N, C-alpha and C positions, 0 to 999 in steps of 0.2 A: 720342057722335057722332063719326064718322069723316070729314074732310074731305079732299080730295085738292088739291093745289097744282095748277093747270093752267097757270100761267105766270109769269114774273117779269120785271123789268126792272132793268137797270144803268142809274143816271145818271151819266153821267161817264164817265170811262175806267178801265179795269182791266188792272192788270199780265199780262202775259202767264204769269211765274210762277204766279200764282193761277188762272188758266184751265187750265195744266197740271196743278197739283195736284187741281182737280176733275177732270180727264179721268183722272187716275191712280186717282182714289177709284172711279170709276164702270168703269173697265177691270178694277180688282181684283175689284169686286162683281159683275160680270158676266162674267168671265173672259174679258176681250177683249186682243187684242195689236196695238197701232197703232204703227207706227214714224214716221210723219210727225207734227211738230207741228200742220200745217195739218189733219190727220185728228183728232187727239186734242181740239183747239179746237171743231171742229164736234162731236164728241160731247158736250163740256160745254155746249155752246149748246143741243143738242136736250135732254139730259137735265135742265138746267135750266130749261128752256122760255122760253129769252130772245127767242127769235123769236113765240112765242105773241102776245103783245100787240102787237107792233111789230117789223119785222126788224130783226134785230141783225146788224149788219155789223162781223165782226171786224177788218177792215182800217182802220176808223174808230175803235173802240172799245177794241181791246186795244193796248196800248203795251209796248216792251220794259221 
């Protein structure tokens, strides 16, 4: 049986470095090139489905 993950949620805060690592994974996997950290974080949010269940605001959840 194959199931797809349709969304995820982060409870609490997440370090920016973790979000950028996730973005790097997806950029390599999809052969993308994004320079700006904000774009990279949006990519990670999108691919991880962080806004699927509830809006994920990086300004509130991502810390240095």
